[in-house]
Legacy VTK file of the C-alpha trace (Angstrom):
# vtk DataFile Version 3.0
C-alpha trace
ASCII
DATASET POLYDATA
POINTS 216 float
21.075 -48.753 -36.966
19.496 -45.554 -37.018
18.550 -43.064 -34.767
15.153 -43.827 -35.441
12.184 -40.868 -35.838
9.250 -41.460 -33.677
6.946 -38.588 -35.100
-3.788 -34.257 -14.580
-2.570 -34.406 -11.373
1.181 -32.955 -10.379
1.946 -37.418 -8.259
1.378 -39.951 -10.923
0.939 -43.513 -8.664
4.526 -45.564 -9.023
2.930 -48.533 -10.142
1.018 -47.576 -12.244
3.964 -46.036 -14.387
4.334 -48.428 -17.077
8.255 -48.657 -19.271
7.606 -50.765 -22.022
11.168 -51.909 -22.964
12.010 -52.106 -26.986
15.851 -53.269 -26.358
19.267 -52.120 -25.627
20.293 -48.646 -26.955
24.170 -47.584 -26.465
25.873 -43.799 -26.207
26.308 -43.643 -29.698
22.513 -43.325 -30.693
22.425 -41.117 -27.522
24.331 -38.472 -29.299
22.971 -39.244 -32.333
19.876 -38.604 -31.701
20.565 -36.024 -29.241
22.268 -34.105 -32.227
19.424 -34.111 -35.140
16.649 -33.591 -32.338
18.824 -30.450 -32.106
19.390 -29.699 -35.569
15.970 -28.221 -36.687
15.897 -26.420 -32.583
15.089 -22.998 -33.209
17.415 -21.871 -30.479
20.568 -24.774 -31.287
20.244 -25.710 -34.919
22.125 -22.542 -36.177
25.171 -22.847 -33.492
24.939 -26.963 -34.685
24.979 -26.075 -38.185
27.451 -23.606 -37.312
29.995 -26.118 -35.877
28.932 -29.196 -38.722
30.468 -26.679 -41.189
33.420 -25.447 -39.640
34.004 -29.531 -39.073
33.960 -30.754 -42.988
30.748 -32.608 -42.661
27.084 -32.539 -43.732
23.724 -32.525 -42.453
23.342 -36.282 -43.414
25.999 -36.691 -40.464
22.838 -36.032 -38.066
20.416 -36.597 -40.286
21.447 -39.738 -41.496
23.253 -41.784 -38.384
25.745 -44.698 -39.421
25.952 -46.568 -35.790
28.292 -48.570 -37.186
31.159 -46.420 -38.789
33.476 -45.658 -35.990
34.953 -42.885 -37.076
31.543 -40.875 -37.929
30.240 -41.870 -33.847
33.717 -39.746 -33.265
33.104 -36.767 -35.482
28.884 -37.058 -33.354
30.849 -37.169 -29.734
33.492 -34.765 -30.803
30.286 -32.334 -32.483
28.077 -32.325 -29.116
31.293 -32.155 -27.087
31.625 -28.355 -28.905
28.280 -27.439 -28.603
26.822 -28.893 -25.291
30.120 -29.774 -23.329
29.454 -33.277 -23.948
31.964 -35.098 -22.010
33.691 -32.275 -21.006
32.368 -31.935 -17.591
30.560 -28.684 -18.296
27.905 -26.452 -19.620
24.425 -28.595 -19.883
26.669 -32.106 -19.093
28.178 -31.378 -16.222
28.338 -33.951 -13.090
26.720 -35.879 -16.475
27.911 -39.846 -15.417
31.208 -41.142 -17.410
28.910 -44.314 -17.475
25.646 -44.735 -18.283
22.981 -47.775 -19.274
20.807 -46.793 -22.425
17.752 -48.425 -23.387
15.346 -47.388 -26.157
11.088 -48.336 -24.792
7.577 -46.702 -25.523
6.336 -44.535 -22.357
2.353 -44.770 -21.074
0.829 -42.107 -20.939
1.398 -42.027 -17.115
5.114 -42.604 -16.821
5.223 -39.312 -19.752
3.119 -37.870 -16.959
5.798 -38.048 -14.091
9.002 -37.093 -16.374
10.419 -33.923 -14.910
11.901 -31.177 -17.123
15.787 -30.180 -15.939
16.399 -27.895 -13.235
16.950 -25.046 -15.388
15.276 -21.640 -14.738
13.314 -21.416 -17.817
11.519 -24.676 -17.288
11.404 -24.323 -13.679
9.825 -20.309 -14.101
7.658 -21.957 -17.435
5.979 -25.097 -15.187
5.555 -22.595 -11.948
8.016 -24.152 -10.221
7.521 -27.455 -10.539
9.352 -28.915 -13.843
6.045 -30.496 -14.521
5.247 -30.535 -17.960
1.455 -31.033 -17.348
1.652 -27.916 -15.046
3.404 -26.238 -18.305
0.815 -26.793 -20.029
-2.019 -25.289 -17.843
-0.167 -21.935 -18.362
0.800 -22.246 -21.509
-3.573 -22.438 -22.222
-3.695 -19.422 -19.935
-1.632 -16.992 -21.703
0.956 -17.176 -18.643
4.685 -17.177 -20.507
8.433 -17.774 -18.816
10.091 -14.340 -18.609
8.831 -12.997 -21.437
9.587 -15.178 -23.957
6.443 -16.345 -26.717
4.762 -20.169 -26.289
3.916 -20.329 -29.988
6.639 -22.641 -30.610
4.539 -24.713 -27.914
1.211 -24.648 -29.674
3.054 -25.119 -33.106
4.757 -28.955 -32.284
1.195 -29.421 -30.957
-0.795 -28.751 -33.558
1.934 -30.820 -35.530
1.061 -33.600 -33.131
-2.453 -33.170 -33.608
-2.083 -33.497 -37.276
-0.173 -36.414 -37.578
3.235 -35.546 -37.123
6.199 -38.263 -35.517
8.841 -36.349 -33.399
12.078 -38.133 -32.730
12.442 -39.964 -29.575
12.723 -37.880 -26.161
16.170 -38.677 -24.142
14.977 -39.174 -20.264
17.616 -40.180 -18.203
17.716 -41.006 -14.251
18.710 -43.390 -11.478
16.333 -45.985 -12.068
13.412 -45.884 -15.079
10.935 -44.772 -12.176
11.923 -41.278 -11.550
12.718 -39.627 -14.856
14.306 -35.657 -16.517
14.404 -34.653 -19.924
17.817 -34.620 -21.179
16.680 -33.735 -24.859
13.259 -32.578 -26.240
11.983 -30.374 -24.062
9.686 -28.238 -26.818
8.711 -31.860 -28.062
7.855 -33.039 -23.908
5.949 -29.849 -24.045
3.797 -30.176 -26.845
2.634 -34.037 -25.848
1.673 -32.565 -22.602
0.007 -29.985 -24.596
-1.772 -32.631 -26.249
-2.531 -34.723 -23.225
-0.087 -37.161 -23.656
-0.211 -40.099 -26.113
0.419 -43.242 -25.295
3.497 -44.718 -26.603
5.922 -42.282 -26.422
9.335 -43.601 -28.578
12.630 -42.360 -25.710
16.082 -43.406 -25.223
16.548 -43.971 -21.190
20.027 -44.108 -19.842
20.476 -44.778 -15.993
23.505 -44.953 -13.359
23.432 -44.852 -10.055
25.020 -41.404 -9.733
22.489 -39.993 -12.293
21.206 -38.192 -9.277
23.587 -35.103 -9.418
22.796 -34.171 -12.713
19.210 -35.198 -12.561
18.026 -33.366 -9.749
LINES 2 218
7 0 1 2 3 4 5 6
209 7 8 9 10 11 12 13 14 15 16 17 18 19 20 21 22 23 24 25 26 27 28 29 30 31 32 33 34 35 36 37 38 39 40 41 42 43 44 45 46 47 48 49 50 51 52 53 54 55 56 57 58 59 60 61 62 63 64 65 66 67 68 69 70 71 72 73 74 75 76 77 78 79 80 81 82 83 84 85 86 87 88 89 90 91 92 93 94 95 96 97 98 99 100 101 102 103 104 105 106 107 108 109 110 111 112 113 114 115 116 117 118 119 120 121 122 123 124 125 126 127 128 129 130 131 132 133 134 135 136 137 138 139 140 141 142 143 144 145 146 147 148 149 150 151 152 153 154 155 156 157 158 159 160 161 162 163 164 165 166 167 168 169 170 171 172 173 174 175 176 177 178 179 180 181 182 183 184 185 186 187 188 189 190 191 192 193 194 195 196 197 198 199 200 201 202 203 204 205 206 207 208 209 210 211 212 213 214 215
């Protein structure tokens, strides 16, 4: 199995939210998808490539992951620990549960609208305090910036969607599937909001009873 490539109001009635479950996923698939998603990031990609080179690994470890290769899975987990603190209770993964159930799913438009950004100053500011991508999209259209960071990457990503590009899966987490926070894919999530949230957005969903400590 490989990591697949996927190309309003603030409050949504939970009864309208529909997650279409495609099947079980795994920690190894999540790690592979996370790293592949960040490889193309303007902010994180270069640091990731530097750690790959230091570990003597090629980009193929991330772009063509073999989830049946235990050694490659270990190498990817070690890489995510180095760049983001995965499994070490630090950085992005501080207070992240050790045991998470992972599922591959498609989000309906209504479910996607309800996904929140993680509680980080930039995303809070971009959304005007709500952590809702729809609010961020409205502010971007109005020409507002967060901490004077240009909005062009969001606009470019939205145009790519319009042109038919398919994005890697979003990685979303929560205590349950009806209250999700974005773990990886914030730029893509914002691009989806800018184009009006198409249906059937591919994602990996991680749930755990203690996820609320991370996904506040």
